[in-house]
N, C-alpha and C positions, 0 to 999 in steps of 0.2 A: 618748144615755141608753138604759141596758140595765135593764129591770124584771125583779123579782125574777121573776116569773112564766116569763120566758124562760130562766132560769137553775135553776129549782129543781127539786127532784126530788119529782115528784108521787105517786109510790108510798111514803108513808110507813108504816114498822112502829109500830105502836102495841100496848100492853098496857093491861090493866086493871090500877088500884091493886093489888089483891089479888095480881097476879102477885108472883113471888119475885124477888129481885135475879140469882139464878141462872138463873133462866129469861130474864129479860133477857139477861145475858151470852152464853147460849147463842146467841139470836136473833141479838145483834149480831156475834158472831163468826161464823157461819153467813153471814150476809148481808154480811158487811164493813162495817157502819155504824157509826158513832160514837154516835151516841144512839139511843134509842126514847122515843115520846111516849105518856106516860100518859094515858089517857082514862075516863072514865064513860059510856058510850053515846057521844056525839057531842062529848061537853064536854072539852075540853083541861084535863086538873089540873095535869099537870106535863112534866118531861123528865128523863130519866136518861142521863146520859153515861157516858164511859168513866171520867174521872174520879170520878164518883159511886161507880161499881162498884170501882174501886180503895179507894176511902174504906171502903165496905162490907165490902171483903175485907180490910183492915186492923184492923177493929173487932168483926166478927162472926165467931162460931166457924163457923156453917154459912149460906153464901149461899142455900142453897134453903130455909130457914126467915126469911130478912129479907125483909121487903115491900117493893116498889120505892117505897110511898109514904113509907117512912122516909128513904129515901135519895134522893130526886128531888130538883130543884128546882120548888118548888110555884109556879102561874103565872108560867110564865116569858116574857119579853121575846117580842112575836110581831110582826110587820110584815103588811103589805098585798101585795098581789100586785104593784101599780103602782108599789111603793116603788123608789127608782133603786138599783142594785147599790152604787154608789158610798157611797151615805147608809150601805145595811146595813153595806159592810165598817166605815165610821167608827163605827157603831154596837156591832160586834162586837168590834172592838178597843178600844175606849174603855170598854166594860163588862167586858172579858175573858170573852168566850165563844167557840166556835166553830159552833154550830147555832143557826139561828133558824127557829122554825115562821112558815109563810105561812098567814095565817087571813082570812076574808072573812065577814062578818056570822055570826061564832060557827062557822063551819065550818073546817076543818083540810083547806087547799088542796094543802099541801105543806111539803118541808124544805129549806132552803136552808143550805150549807156555808160555812164562811171558803174552802175549798178550790175549792167550786164557781164564786164569786163571780170570785177570784181567777185561775182558770183560764179564764173567759171573758174578764176582762181582757186576760190575756196573749194569748189568741186573738184578739181584735180588735187589739190592737197590732200583731202579727203580720203579721195582715189587711192593714192600713194600710202597714206596713213593704214587705210583698210586692208589693203593687198599685205601691208608688212604684220599687222596684226594678225590677219588670216594664216599666213606662213608661220607665226610664231604658236599660235593655238594647234596646228597641225602638228608640229613638231614637238610640243610640249604638253599637249593636252589642254582641256577647258580650263584648268585652274581652279575648278571645283573640286573641293575635298571631301564632299558629301553631301547628304541632304541636311538642308539647314533646320 
């Protein structure tokens, strides 16, 4: 089992609900983030994703005047840091989202993306495969039969 706390990004970019969609888009592009968390003080209000920014761009004349509160997903699904990453993948895929805030006792601890979790899964499987092939090489030699 790999817990979300092992794969999450602890430094989450947050914005207030009064920020504009234009502000959020700038922050997301500069940081290479696919989402920002919307907060009021320490309370999580919502999440604004790349998809939300695209929807706003299609409907709004000026993203600098469009508040994130209008376009964010309010009260998003959250997860505890000890949730198994496989369960998080299942949750994100079944509900159709790619970003999951990690929260404990009302405090935002981090963010996990579908990419984070799948990358960790691939790295684990690769490490297992390499450990098995390394043992095979020790037991059976390199497999080379001479100069090419």
